[in-house]
C-alpha positions in Angstrom: 104.6 56.5 88.2 103.2 55.1 84.9 105.7 54.1 82.3 104.9 53.0 78.8 107.0 49.9 78.4 106.2 49.6 74.6 109.4 50.7 73.0 110.2 51.5 69.4 112.8 49.3 67.9 115.7 51.2 66.4 116.6 50.2 62.9 120.0 48.4 62.6 121.7 51.5 61.3 120.6 54.9 62.7 122.3 58.3 62.5 122.9 57.9 66.2 124.6 54.5 66.2 125.6 54.3 62.6 129.2 53.4 63.3 128.1 50.3 65.3 128.3 47.3 63.0 125.3 45.4 64.3 125.1 41.7 63.3 121.7 41.1 65.0 123.1 39.8 68.3 121.5 42.8 70.0 118.2 44.6 69.5 118.1 48.2 70.6 114.9 50.1 71.6 114.7 53.6 73.0 112.0 54.9 75.3 112.4 58.5 74.4 110.1 60.0 77.1 111.7 57.9 79.8 115.3 58.3 78.5 115.8 54.6 78.7 117.7 52.4 76.2 116.6 48.8 76.2 119.2 46.3 75.0 117.8 42.9 74.2 120.1 39.9 73.6 119.0 38.8 70.2 120.0 35.3 69.3 116.8 33.5 70.5 117.4 30.4 68.3 120.8 30.0 69.8 119.5 30.7 73.4 121.4 34.0 73.3 124.7 32.2 73.4 127.6 34.6 73.2 129.4 34.3 69.8 132.3 36.3 68.5 130.0 39.0 67.0 128.3 39.4 70.4 131.5 40.3 72.2 132.3 42.9 69.6 128.9 44.6 69.4 128.2 44.6 73.2 131.5 46.3 73.9 131.0 48.9 71.1 127.6 49.8 72.4 128.7 50.4 76.0 131.9 52.2 74.9 129.7 54.5 72.9 127.6 55.2 76.0 130.8 55.9 78.0 131.7 58.8 75.8 130.5 62.3 76.9 128.2 62.4 73.9 126.4 59.4 75.5 124.8 58.0 72.4 124.8 61.0 70.1 121.4 62.4 69.6 119.8 59.9 72.0 119.4 61.3 75.6 120.2 58.0 77.3 120.0 58.2 81.1 119.6 54.6 82.0 120.0 51.2 80.3 118.1 47.9 80.6 119.6 44.6 79.4 117.2 41.7 78.8 117.1 38.3 77.3 114.6 39.5 74.6 112.4 36.9 73.1 114.6 33.9 73.9 113.5 31.2 76.3 116.0 32.5 78.8 118.5 35.3 79.4 121.5 33.5 78.0 123.1 30.1 77.8 126.5 31.6 78.1 129.5 31.2 75.8 128.7 29.9 72.3 131.0 26.8 72.3 130.2 26.0 68.6 131.6 29.4 67.5 134.3 29.9 70.1 135.2 26.4 71.4 138.5 26.1 69.5 139.6 29.5 70.7 138.9 28.5 74.3 140.5 25.1 74.2 143.4 26.3 71.9 142.7 23.1 69.9 143.6 24.8 66.7 147.2 25.3 67.8 148.5 21.8 67.4 152.3 21.7 67.0 152.7 25.3 68.3 154.8 25.8 71.4 152.3 25.8 74.4 153.6 29.0 75.8 153.2 30.8 72.5 149.7 29.4 72.1 148.8 30.6 75.6 150.1 34.1 74.8 147.7 34.2 71.8 144.8 33.4 74.2 145.5 36.4 76.5 144.4 39.2 74.1 141.2 37.4 73.5 140.3 36.9 77.1 141.3 40.5 77.8 138.9 41.7 75.2 136.1 39.5 76.6 136.7 40.8 80.1 136.7 44.4 78.9 133.4 43.8 77.1 131.5 43.5 80.4 133.8 46.1 82.2 132.4 48.6 79.6 129.1 48.6 81.5 130.9 49.8 84.6 132.7 52.5 82.6 129.5 53.9 81.0 127.9 56.8 82.9 124.4 55.4 82.9 123.1 52.9 85.4 122.6 49.5 83.9 119.7 47.2 85.0 119.7 43.5 84.1 116.3 41.9 83.7 116.8 38.1 83.9 114.2 35.5 82.9 114.7 31.7 82.5 118.3 30.5 82.4 121.3 32.6 83.1 124.3 30.4 82.7 128.1 30.8 82.7 128.9 34.0 80.8 125.4 35.3 81.9 126.7 35.6 85.5 129.8 37.4 84.2 127.4 39.9 82.4 124.9 40.5 85.2 127.5 40.9 88.0 128.9 43.9 85.9 125.5 45.5 85.9 124.5 48.0 88.6 121.1 46.4 89.5 119.8 42.9 88.8 116.1 41.8 88.7 114.8 38.4 87.9 111.6 36.6 87.1 110.1 33.8 89.2 111.3 31.1 86.8 114.9 32.4 86.6 117.8 30.1 87.5 121.5 30.6 87.5 124.7 28.5 87.2 128.4 29.4 87.3 128.9 26.6 84.8 132.6 26.9 83.9 133.9 24.0 86.0 131.6 21.7 84.1 133.5 22.4 80.9 136.9 22.2 82.7 137.8 25.9 83.1 137.8 28.5 85.8 135.4 31.4 85.0 137.6 34.1 83.6 135.4 37.0 82.4 134.5 38.5 85.8 132.3 36.2 87.9 135.1 35.1 90.3 136.1 38.7 90.8 132.6 40.4 91.0 130.3 37.8 92.5 132.0 37.7 95.9 131.7 41.5 96.1 128.1 41.5 94.9 126.9 39.0 97.5 129.5 39.3 100.3 129.3 35.6 101.2 132.5 33.7 100.4 131.1 30.4 101.5 128.1 30.6 99.2 130.2 31.9 96.3 132.6 28.9 96.6 129.7 26.5 96.8 128.1 27.6 93.5 131.5 28.1 91.7 133.0 24.7 92.8 129.8 22.7 92.0 128.2 24.6 89.1 124.9 23.7 90.7 121.7 25.6 89.6 120.1 28.0 92.0 116.8 29.7 91.6 115.3 33.2 92.0 114.6 32.8 95.7 118.1 31.8 96.6 119.6 34.5 94.3 117.5 37.1 96.1 118.4 35.7 99.6 122.1 36.2 99.0 121.7 39.6 97.3 122.5 38.6 93.8 119.2 40.1 92.7 117.0 42.7 94.3 113.3 43.6 94.2 110.1 41.8 95.1 109.4 38.3 93.7 108.0 38.5 90.1 105.9 36.2 88.0 107.7 33.8 85.6 108.5 34.8 82.0 110.1 37.8 80.4 107.3 40.3 80.5 107.0 41.2 84.2 110.7 41.5 84.8 111.2 43.5 81.7 108.4 46.0 82.7 109.8 46.2 86.3 113.3 46.9 85.0 112.1 49.6 82.7 110.0 51.1 85.5 113.1 51.2 87.8 115.4 52.5 85.1 112.8 55.2 84.2 112.8 56.4 87.9 116.6 56.6 87.8 116.4 58.6 84.6 114.3 61.3 86.3 117.2 62.2 88.6 120.1 64.5 87.7 122.3 62.7 85.2 125.3 64.4 86.6 124.4 63.2 90.1 123.6 59.6 89.0 126.8 59.4 86.9 128.8 60.7 89.9 127.2 58.3 92.3 127.9 55.4 90.0 131.6 56.4 89.6 132.1 56.9 93.3 130.5 53.5 94.1 132.7 51.8 91.5 135.8 53.5 93.1 134.7 52.6 96.6 134.2 48.9 95.8 137.9 48.5 95.0 139.4 50.9 97.6 139.4 51.6 101.3 136.9 53.7 103.1 139.5 56.5 103.5 140.3 56.4 99.8 136.6 56.5 99.0 136.0 59.5 101.2 138.9 61.4 99.6 137.7 60.5 96.1 134.1 61.6 96.6 135.3 64.9 98.2 137.4 65.6 95.2 134.6 64.6 92.9 132.1 66.8 94.4 134.5 69.8 94.6 134.1 69.9 90.8 130.6 68.5 90.3 128.8 70.7 92.8 129.3 73.4 90.2 126.6 71.8 88.1 123.3 73.6 87.3 121.5 70.5 88.3 121.9 71.1 92.0 120.1 74.5 91.9 117.4 73.1 89.6 116.8 70.2 92.0 116.6 72.4 95.0 114.2 74.9 93.4 112.0 72.1 92.2 111.9 70.5 95.6 110.9 73.8 97.3 108.2 74.3 94.7 107.1 70.7 95.0 107.6 70.2 91.2 109.5 67.6 89.2 112.8 69.0 88.1 114.0 68.8 84.5 117.6 68.3 83.6 119.5 68.7 80.4 121.3 65.9 78.5 124.6 64.7 80.0 
């Protein structure tokens, strides 16, 4: 399968995404023929550190994709998240922009309990930012190159699939700044890799680990790739493009069932998928896929 990985950058304000107030923390490109939306983290001079604008824009984007209109006029069937042109994927939280919010240092003289209650809505919003990727119907593929630190682990563990370049390295960095990771790593990483000993090792020590170790524990998948952003970006787009050739109803249902199963028993998961398919098997996509398979043709599916 040959995929053109040269995407056309969307202007900051398009009819499709006009209500998203972009502040240049994200760069969006759409591969129309492949139905793939590429989301580049776009603060290269700040090493893609996550400032206040980032949290707002990232959540708005994926909440848009979670609606049934799925991006308005764009027929988005899969999403790729990359580090763009920065030296790495992300350095994590932007402490210069959000340090006072995290440490509550601006609340001198305020009752500690009341100051803490002010913190809760902020962290709830940050947590929900990455949960928005789980809510959207499209599969999300992370393409990691270089460093992926702190909040970067929070982000990629909420993605459906993770690929990385040969020079990628990772760190659950939060203990080094005196906090417990609170935006999803401690909840998702154990379920992603299924190895409690290893998870506690990297979370208690904040040590760096590289691409080979990440692959060995199942944090990332796919064959080893060359260093740098280009190869991993191309591979992520190729994979997302393949996903986008499948029935969007079937892919969305598979994602939703997998998400439900992760947090429930096998019995609950079986009951859920039975109920799901009792409604979704009414889709026209099933007949189209079967007919195309019998005719040895590639099926075509309408927009979600």
